[in-house]
N, C-alpha and C positions, 0 to 999 in steps of 0.2 A: 924229367927234372932230376937234378942231383939231390944230395941230402939237404941242401939249402932251398930246394924247391925251384931251381932254375935249370935251364938247358945249357950244358957246357958247349963251348965252341966245337970241340971234337965230335960230340954227338950230333950237333947241328949239321956239320959237314958230312958226316957219315950217313945221316938220314937222307940228305939230298942226293948223295951218291947212290944209295940203295934204290931210291925212287927213280932216279935217272936211268939206272940199269934196267929196272922193271919196265919203264916206258919204252926203252929201245930193244926190249926182248921180243920173243915170239909168243908171249903169253896173250891169251884172249883178254878182252877189255874187262870182263868181270873179275878175272884173276888179278889184273893190274890194280883195279880199284880196291880189291880185298887186301892186297899187299900194301897199298898206300895207307889205308886206315890202320893196319897192323903195325907198320913201321912208325907211323906218327904217334900212335898210342904208346908204343914201347919207349920211344925217345923222350916224349914229353911226360910220360908217367900218368896220363889222364885215365880216368875210369872208363870212359866210352868215347870213341872217335867214330863219327859217322859221316857218310858222304851222300848228299842228295843231288839228283840231276833234274834239270828242267825238261819237261815234256811238253812239246807244242801240240795243240789240238785246235779244232775249229772253233770251239767256244772260248776257252780261257786257258792260258799256260798254267801248268801245274808242276809241283816239285814232288818227286817220289824218292823215298829212301832206297838207295841202291847197294850200299855196302857199309858194314860195321864189323868191328872185331869182337864185339860182345856176343854172347849166346843167350843173354837174358830174354826169355819169352816176351816179357812186357815191352821190350824195345825192338826186337827184330820182326815183329808182325808187319804186314803190309801197311805202309803209312803214306798218305798223300796229302799235300797242302796246296792251296791256291797260291798264286804268285804274291798276293799281299797278306797272306795268312801266317800268323805266328812269327817267331823270331826268324825262322828260315825264309819265309816269304818277305819279311822286312829287309833282311840282308840282301836278298836277291834283287829287290826293288831299288834300294839305295846304292847298291854296288860298293858298300863299305863294310868293314868289320864291325861287329858289335860285341863288346865285352860285358858280361853280366856277372856281378859278384854273387847274387843269390837268385836263382831262377824262380824260386817260390815267391819272390817279391817283384818279379818282372812282369808287368801287365801284358807284354807281347807274347810271353811264353804260355802256350795253351795247355801243355800236358803236365800240369802240376801233380796230378795224382800219380802218374808214371814216375815223376822225379822223386816223390816221397817214397814210393815203393822201392826204387833202386838206390835211394840215398844220394841223389845228384845235387850238387850245390852250385858251383860256378861254371860259366860257359864262355868259350871263345868261339864265335861264329864268323866265318870269313867267306866271301864270295869266290867262286871259280870264274876267273876272268880271262878272256882271250886278249890278244894284243889290240884288237879293235874295240876293247872295253865291253864286248858283248858278254853277258853273264850266262853261264850254262849250268850252274849248280852252286851248292853251298857245302862247306866242310865245317862240321861241329866237333868241338872238343869239350867234354864235361869232366869236372873233377868231383871226387867224393867228399872233399873238404873245401871250406871257403878258401879261395885262392885269388891272389892278385897276379894276373898274367903279366909277365914282364914284356918289354919291347922285343927282346930276343925271341921269346916264345911266340909272340904274335907274328913276328917276322918269319919264323920257321913255318908256322901254320899257313901263313900267306904264301910263302914260297912253295910249300907242298900243294896248296890249292891251285896255284898257277901252273905247276907241273902236271897236276891231274887234268887241268883244263886242256893242256896241250895233248896229253895222251888220249883224252876222249875225242877231241877234235880230229886228230890224226887217224884214230880208229874209224870214226864216222866217214872220213874221206876215203879210206881204203874200202870200206863196205860199199859206199856209193859208187866208187870206181869199178868194183867187182860186179855190182848190179848192172851198171851201164855196159860193161864188157859182155856179160851174159846175155843181155837183151840184144846187143848187136850180133852176137854169135847165133842166137835163136833166129833172128831175122834172116841171116844168111842161110841157115839150114832150111827154113821154111821156103825161101825163094828157090833153093835148089830142088826141094821136094816138089814144089809147084811145077817146075820145068819137067821133072820126071813124069808127073801125072798128065801134063799137057802133051808130052810126046807119046805117052801110052794110049790115052783115050781121046785124043783130038779135042781137049778141053781148052777153053780160054783161061786167062790168068785168074779172073774172078771165080770161075767155077772150080778151078783147082784149089784155090784158097778155101772156098766154102766147104769143099770135100774134106780137107784137112781139119778145118774147124769143127765140122760135124763129128768126125771120127774122134776128135779130142773130147768133145762133150759127151758122146755116147759111151766112150771107154773110161771117162774120168781121168784121162791122162793129159799131160801138158802138150801144147802144140809142138814143143821141141822134141818130146818123146815120139810123137807120131811122125814128125819129119825125119828123125833119125831112123825109124823103122822103115819108112819108104825108101830112103837112100840105101839102107842095108839090103833091102829086098832087090833093089836095082843092081847092086854089086853081085848078087847071087845068080842073076839071070845069065 
């Protein structure tokens, strides 16, 4: 915010450019999320900016605090909310921003003691939405003084949230792709190692596989490591 409490157009554009560069960089996801909350807090002048991500599990989806620019111990502790719990859960559920003038008077806001301790007053909370309208998290911006968030400010925070959603989604795709590639490579190595054992000891495919599996369990090493050792030994013959 500038001296009048609003975000200038120049700062708005610069913030989006900085975040866009971070998303397209080689930074790890945690570093990207940290940079996003730091840039957002700096441009908007809010006291605390935090980013929560949706965690899927077998029982019930939960939201976990993943990044914030503050170092206040009362805020940075490990925090988890259910999908319908608190302001964060509500915003994730309805997929719409929620602007709160005074968090101490907002029934949905659960951490009033923490807000009193840190002197938090107003809040802009927006969902992280993908293009298919799937929500994957929530971005929160707290002020230390009562504040009426302008449309420009809400638009900026929303734009940041949307870019963060893209960064997270793309990062997860890369991770999943790498996992699939590693699994395929492991299968290829195990198949080659099976052939080596079959040729050496007149074993059938199942027996060769079980031998690799047993060696993996006994040595507490991965199937891939055992397969690589077998192939290396074959090269040394």
